[in-house]
Structure formats: C-alpha cells, structure tokens
C-alpha positions, -999 to +999 in steps of 0.1 A: +009+114-156+037+114-166+066+097-148+099+103-145+124+076-163+132+053-133+172+061-128+185+028-124+160+009-152+176-024-152+168-027-115+130-025-122+106-050-112+081-064-139+048-057-136+035-091-124+064-089-094+049-056-083+013-070-083+028-100-060+044-074-039+012-054-033-006-089-030+017-101+002+025-066+016+016-063+051+015-023+059+023+004+033+028+039+035+000+066+022+014+099+010-008+126+002-008+169+004-018+179+039-026+212+051-007+242+033+007+219+011+028+203+037+035+161+023+016+138+050+027+104+052+011+076+071+016+036+075-015+022+068-027-018+065-045-025+032-054-050+006-047-051-030-074-068-051-089-066-085-065-035-094-072-014-066-059-007-031-082-004-002-078+008+030-100+015+063-097+047+086-119+070+110-147+087+095-124+124+103-089+130+104-059+145+086-063+117+058-094+121+053-094+159+050-065+155+028-076+132+003-111+155+004-090+183-011-064+167-035-073+132-043-039+125-060-018+101-040+009+077-035+018+044-017+046+028-010+053-010+002+088-023+010+088-059+002+126-064+015+152-043+032+182-063+043+210-039+053+246-058+040+268-032+065+303-055+046+288-043+011+279-006+023+245-012+006+209-026+012+191-056-003+157-040-009+127-044-035+096-018-029+065-009-053+055+027-055+016+032-069+005+070-078-030+073-082-063+088-071-077+082-037-118+082-031-139+073-004-160+047-012-200+052-008-217+021-020-225-003+008-220-033-009-183-022-023-175-009+011-184-045+029-163-060+001-133-041+010-137-045+048-146-081+042-110-083+022-093-069+051-104-092+076-095-122+058-062-108+049-056-095+084-076-118+106-075-151+085-078-174+117-108-152+134-140-171+130-160-155+100-190-147+121-163-128+148-150-109+120-186-099+110-199-091+141-169-068+148-177-050+113-209-044+121-203-029+154-178-008+141-192+000+104-209+033+110-173+047+120-157+032+092-148+048+061-131+027+033-109+044+010-098+032-028-067+038-047-073+036-082-036+033-099-025+056-124+012+043-125+027+014-103+065+010-103+089-012-087+124-015-079+150-038-061+187-034-053+218-050-073+222-073-041+185-084-043+188-103-073+216-122-064+218-158-040+247-140-023+232-111-010+242-119+023+281-115+025+303-142+035+326-134+065 
C-alpha cells in the first residue's frame, strides 16, 4: 500500500500518540466501499487491542455486505475538536487507520473481542451481567477485526500550543 505523504507533515502524530488516541477513543467512523462503489461511512463503538480494531454488529446489513465484497476499509477517530472562532481555526487531533476488515469466526477470538468491548463501555456493570448479555445475544452478533496496514494521525497547529484557547 502506497500512502500519499501528509501535506503538513510537521503536524503528524508519532506512533505512540496515534495508539493512545485509538485506545482512549469512544467512537470512530468506519468507511467502506458500498454498493455500486458508493462510499459508506458509519459511526461505531470499537476497542483497540493487540494492534487490532474490534467492532461488533448485526449478522447482516450494509456494512457487513460491503466488507464481504471489499475488505479494504478506513477508520477515523477524532480525539479533539474545539472550534476557535477568534482564530478562524480548530484545535483538533485525529487518527486514520487503513487496513483490511474481516469477520471473526473463531469462538475464543470472538468472545475475547466482545469481552474487551464490554470492559471498555460497561466498566461498572458486574462481569456476570455482561457475560449473561453476551450469551443471550451471541448468536446474532458478528465481530469484525480491522488489521491496520497504515496508521497516521494529525493535530492542528493550535492543539499543540498551551494557548489554544484564545484570550478575550
């Protein structure tokens, strides 16, 4: 995969910062090639673990059909987005992942991904309740794994400055 060079390379995030953004992010947008080549982007909850992005979804639908047709996808997480009207700018930080998505078929891997998702999004729910919910919905839940080929991140000029918030 050949990636275009970042236009403002001085605003690029290093690999460790990109990984931190992926770990702490709550929602990202998965972009796939939809029907007839039309792009389809959908917001998703996810978990980033062991160098892989994990998602869950229904066993059928636009996203799953698109991935079956074309597994190359991208995923974007916005970590910061503060409009600075006085500066006619935005303090932002985001990460984009390019890679291939696949349906996870191995039961132990599926369960581990679902458990990681519940650990992230339901930290105060007792583990037994999570396990009961997972067991109840497991047959109707698909797990997708996005294996990154390329990860890049960028933050705006004002994001890097302590004075990102304009003074009155």
